[in-house]
N, C-alpha and C positions, 0 to 999 in steps of 0.2 A: 446419377441421372438410371431412368430406364432403361433396357435394352426391350428393343423392337425384332421380334421375331415374326418371320414371314410363314404362313401356313402352306406345304406343299400338300394339295390334293392329288391323288392319282387316280383316274374314272377309267377302268378297264372299255374296254370297244364292248358294245354290245351288238352280238348278231342278231337276225331273226327266228327263234326256232324252224324246226322242220315243217310243223302243221303251221307256221302262221305265216309264212310266205313271204310278209314285210309290208302287205297292204298293196293298194291300187296306187297304179304309176301312171301319171300324163308326161307324156314325152309334148315339148312346147321350147320355142324359140321365139326370136324378133324378130326374124325371116324364114320364111319357108326355104329351106336347101334340101334339094331334092338327090343331088350327087352323094354327099357326106351321110354319115350316118352317127354326127353327133349333135345330141339330141340335149338343153337343159330339162329337168326332171325336177317335180313336186310329187308330193306323196297325200294319199289319204288314207285314210284306217277304211273308209265303206264306199260302193259304188257311188250314193249319192253325193261324196263328197268328193269323189274327183269330177263325175261330171258338176260339181258346181265350183270348181276349180279351172275346168275346161272353159265356162262358160264364161268366168271371169278373164282369162286369159283373152278368150275371143272379143270382148268389150274391150278389151285394152290394146287391140291391133294387133298380138303377137298371132303368130300363127300354131296351132295346135296339131302335130303329129297323127301322135294315137294316146290311146287308155287301154293301158295293159291291167290283166287281173289280178290278186295273187301271186297265182303259179305262172305268171311272166306269159300267158296267152295275149293274144291282141282282143279285146272286147269291140273296139271302136278304133277304124282307121281314119285317118283327114276327112276322107268324104262323105262317111257318115255322123263326122262331127259337125260338120262345116252345115250338114243339111238340118242334122235337128236342130242344131243353135239360130241358122237360118232362119226357119220355120216360126219360132218365136219371133224373132226379133222384127220380121218385116211386118209394116203394120197393115192394118186393113185399108179398102180402099173407100171412101166415103161413100154413103150412099145416095143416089141421084135422083 
């Protein structure tokens, strides 16, 4: 009878390089929490990708707290994100 061996792979922890910055970060959660600073995070490689993720989370009804650039600086806060995506989602009034 043949023996079956299980291969074990070791994958090293990958850290972003200093010049990379790690990508864009979207801070979101299922509900708005003002008092604590614990947010779920989603990462994107580009600014457009981060904006797309933020729009998707808002369509799902989640609270988007901020978008941070690869250096960690706040690119858009909650009010700016809400204004940007509410303006797109608002239907135009019918012509009278």
